[in-house]
N, C-alpha and C positions, 0 to 999 in steps of 0.2 A: 406701411400703411400701400392703400393701390392708389397709383398715377390718378390725378382729376384731371377729363377734358370737360368741356362745354359743346352742347349739342346745337350747329349752327345749323343744319338744315333736316328735314325730314323726310327719308327719301323714299318709303314706303313700306307698309306693313308686313309681317309675315305671319299669313294666319294658320299657323301650326299649335292647334292646344287651344287649351283656354286662357293662354297668356294673351295674347297679340303682340308681341316683342315686335319691335322697330326697326327697321334699318337705318339707321343715322349717320349722317357725315358731321364731324367733330371738327373743333379749332386747331387741332394739331395735325390736320389735314387726312385722319383715319377714318376708316368707315367701324361701326360697330352696329352689334345686335345687343338693343336695348332690350332689360326687362324693367316695364312699368311698374313703378311702387304703385300705381293706382288699379293695376289689373285684379283681379277677383281673387287670387291665390293669395294676397296681403305680404304686409311688409315681412314676416317667417321666412316667405321664398326667398328673396333679395337675401336676408341672413344666410339660409341655407346655400344659395349659391357661391356667397363668398366665403365662408368657412370650409365648406368641402371643396369648394374647386383650388383656393388658396393650400390647403393640407394635401391634395391629391398633384399639386404641380411639384409641391416640396418633397411629395413620395417621388419625383420626376416620373409621371403618368402625363400622355398627352394632353392638358387641357390648355385650349389657349387662354391670351391674359385675360386680365378682368381688369377694369377699368372703372371708378362711379363717374356718371356723366349728368352732368348739371342741365335738367331741360327746363327752358324758359317756357310758359303757354301759349308763348307768342307765335310759338310753332304750330300751333294746330290753328292757324287765323287761316292759313292758306290751303287747309285740309276740306276735302267736299264731304265726306263721309263723316256723320253726327257722331256717329261712335269714337270714332277716333279723335273727334275733337275731344270729346268729354272728358277720352283716358287719356290724351296730353293734359289737360287741364285741371285733372285730378292727381297728375302724378309729376305737378311743379316743385323743381329740390333737384335732391339727390336720386339718381337713380343707378341700375347697374347694368353695366355693358361689358359686354364680349369681342374681342378681337373678330372681326369679320372676317371669313376665309374665303375669298372668290375663286369660283372654280372647284367649291367645296361639295361633296353627292352626297346624301344622305342612303347610310346601307342598312341590309335587315340579314336575315339569315341567311340568304342566299349568296351574298355578299362577303363571308367571311374567308373568302380564302386566303392564303397567304399571312393568315395570323397566327403568330407563333402561340406554342403552347404556355411556354413561360409567362409571353403578353398577356395574353387570356386569363391565365391563371392568379397575374398581377390584378388585373381589372376587378376581377371576383373577388379576392382580397379586398381593396380596397371599397366595393359597393357593400361588402358584408360591415366592415367598420362603419362605413359612414347612413348603414340600413337604407340604399338607394332601392327604390321599387321603382324605379323606371330605365330598367335596362335589361328588358324582358325583349324578346322576338315582338310581340304586340309595339312594344315601345323603347326600342334599342338606345336612340339619341346616342348615334354613331355617324360618323364622319368621316369619308376617305378623301385626301385630295394628294394627289401625284404618291399616289399608293403609299401615303403613310395615315396611320389612324388617329382618330381625333375623338374622346370623349367630351360632351357639352351636357348642359341641361340637368343638374344637379338641385334644380328647386324642390323636388320629391324628398329628398333625403332628409338626416334627421326628421321625420314624420312626426318621432315623438315628440317634437319642441313645440309642438301646435298642444298641448294639452301641458305643459311646462306651468309650474305658479312658483316655482324656486325651491322648492322642499328637496329635504334629502331623501325623500323615498322616492323620489323618480332619480336621484341616481343608482341606487338600487335595483335599476335596470338596465344601466349601464352594460353590465357585461353578458346579459343575455346574448343568446346566437339569435341569429338573424332568419326567422323562415321563410322570407322572401326571397334567399338566397337561391331556392329551388327554380325558380322562374328564370333565373342571369340565361343569358344571351348564350354566354361564351362557357358555361359548363360543360358542354359537351365535348368540347376541343381541346378544355383547361388541363395542363400540368396539375400539380400537384401544389395544394393551398398549403400545405404547412411549409413546401419549399420558398413558395412566394411571400411567406411571411417572417423568413428567414432573409429575402432580399429585403423587404420592405419596410420593416417593424422599425428597422434600425434611423431608417430615414424621418419617422413619425417622432420626432422627439418631444419633450416639453416645449422648447423653444418654438420648434415648424410652429406647433399647435396654439401658441399663444399668440404670435405673430400674424395667424390664419384669423383666429377671434380678432384680434385688434386690428385687422383691415375693415372690419361690420362699420361705418360711420357712427357716431354716437345719435344724431339722427331718427336713424331707423330703429335701434334699441329703445328709443326714446317712446315710439310708437306702439311698442309691443304693451298690450294691456295686463301690467304683471307691477306687483308693489315690492320692485327690486331697483335701485338706481343700476345706473349703465355700468358701472363697476364690478357691481353684486351680479347684472345678467351675465356677463362678460367671465365673472368668476364660478359661473353654473355650468357654461361649457367646457371652461378649461377644465372642469373637476370631473365634467362627463366623458372630457374624451381621455383624460389622466385615467379614469377607472377602465375605461374600455381597452385601455391599450397595455395596462397590468398583465403581467403573464404568470400563470397561464392563460391565454385566450381562449374561452368555452368557443367562445362565435369562429375562429378558425378551423377547431377541429371539428365543428358541425359541419361549418362547408367542404371540408376536406370527406366526410361523410358522406356528406349529399355528393359529392361529384364521383367520387367512386360508387356510388351507387346507380349514378346517372352512367357511367361508361360499363358498368356490366349490365346494363339494359333492363 
């Protein structure tokens, strides 16, 4: 389970993208970037952030700690912006926070110097696994602090789950390649995705997947408008990832083929 903290002070809005995340201080004296449940992307974005982020952390990738953040609508009382007031009121209860990395700066394609081919390949592998459409030159979701790379913002991954109704038919798509990998910002500098698969796949165990899925609060799954119990919903995520990780992994071969094509020019 994720650690739980209580938001004690709304510090500032982070006006990036459509989710309007908040920088808040919590009762553990930590600072967090909070994705709010009342934002336009909906509760499934928080579910994706949690599942994908925790799988990435289990795989050893540089993803900040995630926490559950309790938001009291009273935080909105001192906020002069009516849009933010309404967002905080809609987000009362549990939300998702990411450890705030003070001094970190966003980087894009011009800032990739120093990133090793192996690390780039590991990130490509991971984003192909979780079908992350948001690691492109247009929207890289990368931070650098003290020379170290950090991966953020995985709410757009698992995009297929926005259409899930809990059927076996959906699980049939789990083994398919991820076409969006051709736009990945790291593809031109990545080493072998096949070798990355050998490095990382052993870490993405059924236990790691189950732990990531179990980290999602029941309350969020209860809000998803499909006729599944919380445990049935969790089982669907676990089954999807179990099938995706079964060898041979066609999505790995497809990503490696695309990498070779990009390197050939």
